[in-house]
C-alpha positions in Angstrom: 25.6 -2.1 -8.8 23.6 -5.2 -9.8 19.9 -4.5 -9.7 17.5 -7.1 -8.5 14.6 -8.0 -10.8 11.3 -6.5 -9.8 8.9 -8.6 -7.7 6.6 -11.0 -9.6 3.9 -11.2 -6.9 2.0 -8.7 -4.8 3.2 -10.3 -1.6 6.8 -10.0 -2.8 6.3 -6.3 -3.5 5.0 -5.9 0.0 8.0 -7.7 1.4 10.3 -5.4 -0.5 8.4 -2.5 1.0 9.0 -4.0 4.5 12.7 -4.2 3.8 12.8 -0.5 2.8 10.8 0.4 6.0 13.2 -1.6 8.1 16.2 0.3 6.6 14.5 3.6 7.1 13.6 2.8 10.7 17.2 1.8 11.3 18.2 5.3 10.1 20.1 4.1 7.0 19.7 6.0 3.8 21.1 3.5 1.3 21.9 6.1 -1.3 23.9 8.4 1.0 25.0 6.0 3.7 27.8 7.6 5.6 27.4 11.0 3.9 27.5 14.0 6.2 24.1 15.4 6.9 22.1 12.3 5.7 18.7 12.3 7.2 15.9 9.7 7.4 12.6 10.8 6.0 9.7 11.1 8.4 7.0 10.2 5.9 7.3 7.6 3.2 4.7 6.7 0.6 4.5 3.0 -0.4 2.1 2.1 -3.2 1.5 -1.6 -3.2 0.0 -3.5 -6.2 -3.1 -5.5 -5.6 -3.9 -8.8 -7.4 -6.7 -8.8 -9.9 -10.2 -8.7 -8.3 -12.2 -11.9 -8.0 -9.2 -14.0 -9.0 -7.4 -16.2 -6.5 -3.8 -15.3 -7.5 -0.9 -13.3 -6.0 0.7 -12.6 -9.3 1.2 -9.1 -10.6 -1.0 -8.4 -13.5 -1.1 -5.1 -15.4 -4.7 -4.0 -15.6 -4.1 -0.7 -17.4 -4.3 2.8 -16.1 -6.8 2.9 -13.1 -7.5 -0.8 -13.8 -7.1 -1.9 -10.2 -9.5 0.7 -8.9 -12.2 0.0 -11.5 -12.2 -3.8 -11.3 -13.6 -4.4 -7.8 -17.2 -5.6 -7.7 -17.2 -5.4 -3.9 -16.0 -1.8 -4.0 -13.7 -0.4 -1.3 -14.7 -3.0 1.2 -13.3 -5.8 -1.0 -10.2 -3.7 -1.8 -9.5 -3.1 1.8 -10.0 -6.8 2.7 -7.3 -7.7 0.2 -5.0 -4.8 1.1 -5.3 -5.6 4.8 -4.2 -9.2 4.2 -1.2 -8.1 2.0 -0.1 -5.4 4.5 -0.4 -7.6 7.6 1.0 -10.9 6.1 3.8 -9.3 4.0 4.6 -5.7 4.6 4.2 -5.7 8.4 5.5 -9.2 8.9 7.9 -9.2 11.8 6.6 -6.0 13.3 4.4 -5.8 16.3 1.4 -3.9 14.9 -2.1 -3.2 15.9 -4.9 -2.7 13.4 -6.8 0.3 14.6 -9.7 -0.1 12.1 -11.2 2.3 9.6 -10.9 6.0 9.8 -14.0 7.8 8.4 -16.7 5.2 7.7 -17.0 1.6 8.5 -17.7 0.6 4.9 -15.0 2.4 2.9 -12.7 4.4 5.2 -8.9 4.5 5.4 -7.3 1.5 7.2 -4.9 2.5 10.0 -2.2 0.4 11.7 0.0 1.4 14.7 3.5 -0.1 14.6 5.2 0.6 17.9 5.7 4.2 18.9 7.4 5.5 15.8 5.4 4.2 12.8 1.8 4.4 11.5 0.6 2.8 8.3 -2.5 3.8 6.4 -4.2 2.2 3.4 -6.4 3.9 0.8 -5.7 7.4 1.8 -7.7 9.8 -0.5 -9.0 13.3 -0.6 -12.2 12.0 1.0 -10.4 10.5 4.0 -7.4 12.8 4.5 -9.5 15.3 6.5 -10.4 12.6 9.1 -6.7 11.6 9.3 
């Protein structure tokens, strides 16, 4: 099996996530396709990279362990703005979705999207927001 090279941009990584979601929603498990008893997971965790804060680029840049979280001068509001754009323009492209807003607090809550009747997407879920979810 020839492996594709990893994505070089944040939007390309989100597009890859969209492809995986599409396959899962179609009920295809690519590793066990056709195997007896193959099931489709009900929950999937997708961790998307974010571009460096305060820089107008989509390129993947390694910022070190916890580097992405520590580099945002605008805090969670700024991170959610960037995440929302990547999720909507790349990961949910082609889906009919509705952005439901922030769960918890207006400033730094967890972003929630409804995608049809069978999929919900959330961004920045954490121990401080999980209880509200």
